[in-house]
C-alpha positions as CSV (number, residue, x, y, z in Angstrom):
1,M,90.5,123.2,97.3
2,D,92.8,123.0,94.8
3,Q,94.0,119.5,93.3
4,S,97.8,120.6,93.5
5,Q,97.8,121.6,97.4
6,I,95.9,117.7,97.9
7,R,98.1,116.0,95.9
8,A,101.3,117.9,97.4
9,W,100.0,116.5,101.0
10,W,99.3,113.1,100.0
11,S,102.9,113.2,98.9
12,H,103.8,114.5,102.0
13,R,102.0,112.5,104.0
14,Q,103.6,109.4,102.2
15,G,107.3,110.7,102.8
16,L,107.7,111.4,99.1
17,D,109.0,114.9,99.9
18,G,112.1,113.9,101.9
19,T,111.0,114.2,105.3
20,R,111.6,110.5,105.7
21,A,114.9,110.7,104.7
22,G,117.5,108.6,106.6
23,K,114.4,106.7,108.6
24,S,114.4,102.9,109.4
25,P,112.2,100.6,107.1
26,A,110.0,100.1,109.9
27,E,109.2,103.8,110.7
28,V,108.7,104.6,107.1
29,L,105.9,101.9,107.1
30,E,104.6,103.4,110.4
31,H,104.1,106.6,108.8
32,S,103.3,106.1,105.0
33,G,101.5,102.8,105.1
34,W,102.3,99.0,104.5
35,A,104.2,98.0,101.1
36,R,102.2,95.8,99.1
37,S,104.4,92.4,97.8
38,V,104.0,90.5,95.1
39,G,107.4,89.2,94.5
40,G,108.8,92.5,92.9
41,V,110.7,95.3,93.9
42,G,108.0,97.5,95.1
43,P,109.2,97.5,99.3
44,Y,112.3,98.1,98.2
45,L,111.3,101.6,96.0
46,T,109.0,102.5,98.7
47,F,112.1,102.6,101.2
48,F,114.7,104.0,98.5
49,S,112.0,106.5,97.4
50,R,111.4,107.9,100.7
51,A,114.5,107.4,103.1
52,G,117.3,106.5,100.5
53,T,117.5,103.1,102.1
54,T,120.1,100.6,100.8
55,R,119.0,97.1,100.1
56,E,121.1,95.7,102.5
57,A,119.3,98.1,105.1
58,T,116.3,96.7,104.3
59,D,117.3,93.2,104.3
60,Q,118.6,93.3,107.4
61,A,115.3,95.2,109.2
62,V,113.8,91.6,107.2
63,E,116.0,89.5,109.2
64,R,115.9,91.4,112.5
65,L,112.3,91.1,112.2
66,Q,112.1,95.1,112.2
67,I,109.6,94.3,109.4
68,H,107.8,90.8,107.8
69,E,106.0,90.3,104.9
70,L,102.6,89.0,106.0
71,P,99.0,88.3,104.8
72,S,96.8,91.0,105.7
73,A,94.3,93.5,104.5
74,R,91.8,91.5,102.2
75,G,94.1,88.8,102.7
76,C,96.7,90.2,100.3
77,T,100.3,90.1,101.2
78,Y,102.2,93.2,102.9
79,V,105.5,94.2,104.2
80,V,104.2,95.7,107.5
81,P,106.2,97.0,110.5
82,A,106.9,95.4,113.9
83,S,103.9,97.4,115.8
84,D,101.4,96.7,113.3
85,F,102.5,92.7,113.1
86,A,99.3,91.5,115.3
87,L,97.0,93.9,113.9
88,A,97.8,92.9,110.5
89,L,97.4,89.5,111.0
90,K,94.0,90.3,113.0
91,V,92.7,92.6,109.7
92,G,93.3,89.4,107.5
93,E,92.0,86.7,109.5
94,E,88.5,86.5,107.9
95,F,90.2,86.5,104.1
96,G,92.4,83.9,104.8
97,K,89.5,81.6,105.2
98,A,88.8,81.6,101.7
99,E,90.9,78.9,100.4
100,M,89.5,76.6,102.9
101,K,85.8,77.6,101.7
102,V,87.5,76.1,98.3
103,A,88.7,73.0,99.9
104,Y,85.6,71.8,101.9
105,K,84.0,71.0,97.9
106,L,86.9,68.9,97.2
107,G,86.2,66.8,100.6
108,V,88.8,68.4,103.0
109,M,87.4,68.4,106.6
110,D,88.4,71.0,109.4
111,R,90.1,68.1,111.5
112,E,92.3,67.0,108.6
113,I,93.8,70.1,108.3
114,D,94.3,70.5,112.1
115,K,96.3,67.7,112.3
116,L,98.6,68.5,109.3
117,C,99.2,71.9,111.6
118,E,99.8,69.5,114.2
119,A,102.4,67.8,112.5
120,V,104.0,70.9,110.3
121,V,104.5,72.5,113.7
122,T,106.5,69.5,115.2
123,A,108.1,69.5,111.7
124,L,109.6,73.4,112.5
125,G,110.3,72.6,115.9
126,K,113.5,71.2,114.4
127,G,114.4,74.4,112.9
128,P,113.3,76.1,109.4
129,L,112.5,74.2,106.6
130,D,111.2,74.7,103.2
131,P,107.4,73.7,101.7
132,N,109.1,70.2,99.8
133,Q,111.0,69.6,103.1
134,I,107.9,69.8,104.9
135,R,105.9,67.2,103.1
136,E,108.7,65.1,103.5
137,A,108.4,65.8,107.5
138,T,105.3,65.1,107.7
139,G,104.9,62.6,105.6
140,N,101.2,61.2,104.8
141,A,99.8,64.2,106.8
142,S,99.2,65.9,103.6
143,R,97.4,64.6,100.4
144,S,97.0,65.3,96.4
145,L,93.6,66.9,96.1
146,G,94.0,65.6,92.5
147,E,92.8,66.9,88.5
148,E,90.1,68.5,90.7
149,G,91.8,70.5,93.4
150,K,94.4,72.2,90.1
151,K,91.3,73.2,88.4
152,K,90.8,75.0,91.5
153,G,93.7,76.6,92.3
154,V,94.0,73.8,95.5
155,T,96.7,71.1,94.7
156,T,97.4,69.6,97.8
157,T,96.2,70.4,101.8
158,L,99.6,71.5,102.5
159,P,99.4,74.9,101.4
160,L,96.0,75.3,103.6
161,A,97.9,74.3,106.6
162,L,100.5,76.9,106.3
163,G,98.4,79.2,105.2
164,K,95.8,78.7,108.8
165,L,99.4,78.3,110.8
166,Q,100.2,81.8,108.8
167,A,97.1,83.6,109.5
168,A,97.1,82.5,113.2
169,G,100.4,83.9,113.8
170,E,101.9,80.5,114.9
171,I,104.4,80.3,111.8
172,R,105.8,82.9,109.5
173,R,107.6,82.5,106.1
174,V,111.2,84.0,105.5
175,P,112.7,84.8,102.1
176,T,115.4,82.2,101.2
177,D,118.1,84.4,100.1
178,G,117.0,87.3,102.4
179,R,115.1,88.9,99.7
180,L,111.6,90.7,99.5
181,D,111.5,90.3,95.6
182,Q,111.3,87.0,95.0
183,Q,108.8,83.9,96.1
184,R,110.9,81.0,97.3
185,Y,110.6,80.8,101.0
186,R,111.1,78.7,103.9
187,Y,109.2,78.7,106.9
188,M,109.6,78.6,110.6
189,L,107.7,79.0,113.8
190,W,106.6,82.4,115.3
191,R,107.6,82.9,118.9
192,P,106.4,84.2,120.6
193,N,102.9,84.6,118.5
194,P,102.4,88.4,117.9
195,L,99.0,87.5,118.4
196,A,99.1,86.2,121.9
197,K,98.5,89.7,123.5
198,F,96.4,90.9,121.3
199,K,93.0,91.3,122.9
200,L,91.1,93.6,120.5
201,P,88.3,92.2,119.0
202,L,88.0,92.1,115.2
203,E,85.6,95.1,114.5
204,D,87.9,97.5,117.0
205,A,90.8,96.1,115.1
206,Y,89.1,97.0,111.7
207,T,88.8,100.9,113.4
208,E,92.4,100.3,114.2
209,L,93.6,99.5,110.4
210,A,90.9,102.5,109.5
211,G,92.8,104.9,111.6
212,R,96.1,104.0,110.7
213,Y,94.7,104.1,107.0
214,F,93.5,107.8,106.8
215,R,96.7,109.1,108.7
216,W,98.6,108.0,105.9
217,I,96.6,108.9,102.8
218,G,93.8,110.9,103.9
219,P,91.8,112.7,102.8
220,A,90.3,109.4,101.5
221,T,86.8,108.3,100.8
222,A,84.7,105.6,103.1
223,V,84.3,103.9,99.1
224,E,88.2,103.8,98.8
225,F,88.8,102.7,102.4
226,Q,86.6,99.9,101.5
227,A,88.4,98.8,98.7
228,F,91.5,98.6,100.3
229,S,90.2,96.9,104.1
230,G,88.4,94.8,101.6
231,L,85.2,95.0,103.8
232,G,81.5,95.4,103.0
233,V,79.9,98.9,103.2
234,K,78.4,98.0,106.6
235,A,81.0,96.9,108.2
236,S,83.3,99.8,106.6
237,K,81.2,102.4,107.6
238,A,81.4,101.0,111.4
239,A,85.0,100.9,111.3
240,I,85.3,104.6,110.5
241,E,82.6,105.9,112.4
242,P,84.3,106.2,116.1
243,L,87.2,108.0,114.5
244,R,84.7,110.9,114.2
245,L,86.5,112.2,110.7
246,V,85.4,115.2,109.2
247,P,85.0,116.3,105.4
248,L,87.5,118.0,103.3
249,Q,84.8,120.6,102.7
250,D,81.4,120.7,102.2
251,G,79.5,118.6,100.3
252,S,82.8,116.5,99.9
253,D,82.9,113.0,100.3
254,R,87.1,112.7,101.0
255,L,87.3,112.6,104.8
256,M,90.3,113.1,107.5
257,F,91.0,113.6,111.0
258,P,90.4,117.1,112.2
259,D,94.1,118.2,113.5
260,D,95.1,116.6,109.6
261,K,92.3,119.3,108.1
262,D,94.2,122.1,110.1
263,R,97.6,121.4,108.8
264,L,96.2,120.8,105.1
265,M,94.6,124.5,105.0
266,T,97.8,125.9,106.1
267,F,100.1,123.8,104.1
268,N,101.8,125.1,101.7
269,P,102.9,123.0,98.3
270,P,106.8,123.3,97.9
271,A,107.4,125.5,94.8
272,K,110.6,123.5,93.2
273,P,109.9,120.1,91.8
274,Q,110.6,117.1,94.1
275,Y,110.9,113.6,92.0
276,A,110.6,110.5,93.0
277,L,110.7,107.0,90.9
278,V,108.3,104.7,92.8
279,S,107.0,101.6,92.0
280,S,103.6,100.1,89.8
281,L,102.0,99.4,93.6
282,D,103.4,102.4,95.5
283,A,100.9,103.1,98.1
284,L,100.6,107.0,96.7
285,A,97.9,105.2,94.5
286,L,97.4,101.8,95.8
287,L,95.8,102.8,99.1
288,R,93.1,105.0,97.3
289,N,92.9,102.4,94.4
290,D,93.4,105.5,92.1
291,I,95.3,107.0,90.1
292,K,93.3,109.6,87.7
293,S,93.1,112.3,90.9
294,L,97.2,112.3,90.6
295,I,97.2,113.0,86.9
296,D,96.2,116.7,84.9
297,E,92.9,116.1,82.9
298,E,95.2,116.9,79.7
299,H,97.3,113.4,80.3
300,V,94.3,110.8,81.1
301,K,93.6,110.0,77.7
302,L,97.0,110.4,76.3
303,Q,98.4,108.4,78.8
304,K,95.6,106.1,78.2
305,V,95.2,105.8,82.2
306,V,91.3,106.2,82.5
307,G,89.6,103.7,84.6
308,L,93.1,102.5,85.7
309,T,93.4,102.1,89.5
310,E,97.1,101.1,89.5
311,F,100.0,102.7,87.6
312,P,100.7,100.7,84.4
313,N,104.6,101.0,84.9
314,H,106.8,102.1,87.8
315,A,105.9,106.0,88.0
316,I,107.4,109.2,88.1
317,V,105.5,111.5,90.7
318,D,106.3,114.9,91.6
319,R,104.4,116.5,94.5
320,G,102.0,113.9,94.4
321,R,101.0,114.4,90.3
322,L,102.1,111.5,87.8
323,V,104.7,112.9,85.1
324,G,106.2,110.0,83.9
325,L,106.2,106.5,83.5
326,W,109.4,103.8,83.5
327,E,110.8,100.5,83.4
328,Y,114.4,98.7,84.0
329,D,115.8,97.8,80.7
330,M,118.0,94.6,81.9
331,E,120.1,94.7,78.6
332,S,121.5,97.9,79.0
333,E,121.2,98.0,82.7
334,K,119.5,101.4,82.2
335,I,116.0,103.1,83.1
336,V,113.8,103.6,79.9
337,W,111.1,106.6,80.8
338,S,108.7,108.9,79.3
339,S,107.4,111.8,81.2
340,F,104.8,113.9,79.8
341,G,106.5,116.5,78.5
342,I,108.8,117.8,81.4
343,K,112.6,117.4,81.4
344,D,115.0,119.0,83.5
345,K,118.2,118.7,85.8
346,A,116.5,117.6,88.8
347,L,114.5,114.8,87.0
348,D,117.4,113.5,85.4
349,A,119.2,113.2,88.5
350,A,116.3,111.6,90.5
351,I,116.2,108.9,87.5
352,A,120.2,108.7,87.6
353,A,119.8,108.0,91.7
354,T,117.4,105.0,91.0
355,E,119.0,103.5,88.2
356,K,122.0,103.3,90.2
357,Y,120.5,101.9,93.1
358,I,118.7,99.0,90.9
359,R,122.1,98.6,88.8
360,E,124.0,98.0,92.1
361,Q,121.8,96.7,94.4
362,L,118.7,95.3,93.1
363,G,120.1,93.9,89.6
364,D,116.5,94.5,88.3
365,A,112.5,96.4,89.0
366,R,110.4,93.7,88.4
367,S,106.9,94.4,88.7
368,F,105.6,91.3,90.3
369,S,107.3,87.6,90.5
370,L,106.4,86.6,87.4
371,D,107.8,89.8,85.7
372,S,110.7,89.0,83.5
373,P,112.6,91.0,80.7
374,K,111.2,89.0,78.0
375,S,107.4,90.1,79.4
376,R,108.7,93.6,80.1
377,A,109.9,94.2,76.4
378,P,106.4,95.6,74.9
379,R,106.1,97.9,77.8
380,I,109.5,99.5,77.2
381,A,109.3,99.5,73.7
382,A,106.3,101.5,74.0
383,L,107.7,103.8,76.3
384,R,110.6,104.5,73.7
385,K,107.8,105.1,71.4
386,N,106.2,107.7,73.5
387,A,109.4,109.2,74.4
388,G,110.6,109.2,71.0
């Protein structure tokens, strides 16, 4: 099958073709997949590029708990729709134990963390608190893990308790100013616990995750699902098997649902460009951990993306094809971009619309929490050089 048809299909399933215009943030996530959250603008750009959602509407969806940022697949944080809160927590269950394995080597005991968890729940019963306030309210229930703990990235026992309670759905963290593009939080009790009525065994939860995954981004390979889910080869195979997926074509390792395959076979890629400016962690590439399949062969070496699995900058895509890269320059309040030999009015309009959104509603377009105008300067300079 022609690669342009597959790319356009991925773009269509991701809602980057305008079919999700006006949809709520929760609906976007249900159909396009969970949005990776690392303290950058990724979630906001996910909603804007697909549905034209304002920052205010996104923040309202967070406040109303229609969407929420929580630990999930591979133990990573994603913004997830309410319909998937329990599933997301469940599939992240095993990965949330990694820090405790480190803590055991530092002399931390389960009973110590359980006691601290009880103290945290009691403290939060009086209302939301930030980590410092929790530490004060729980007194000597938490302790420092010293220099050895610092070396291993676990400085005190409090984050261990907070992580355990989050993974169990007992508490949730909320951004202090209501925004998703920062990493300052308060914690509050989560009532009712979203896991309270979730009865699926872990193996069945993985199959539910696989089902969503192949709807979001199929055709995809078992290896790509494995990378997204964090499961081993055997567990990935077991999760996929009940879905009865079929290969894209004879001999292909790309799999999809039979009904989706039928739709793909009669799917006609749009004749006109459909430009979208997406984040460096957009699901279009991140779900399959691959960008090479989105870029024309003659541009792979030219753009230095050989071996990359994520966009090196925020990206410009057209019907599923990577056609350019961009960053936001705080000083000029402009998007600095470079395309792969493409320039037309439709692209100019897409850039102008995203630029206006960032300038007037977001203020900046950080890729992740530690991204800054200063750290971004070399990337912006490289884009200007390429554009020139």
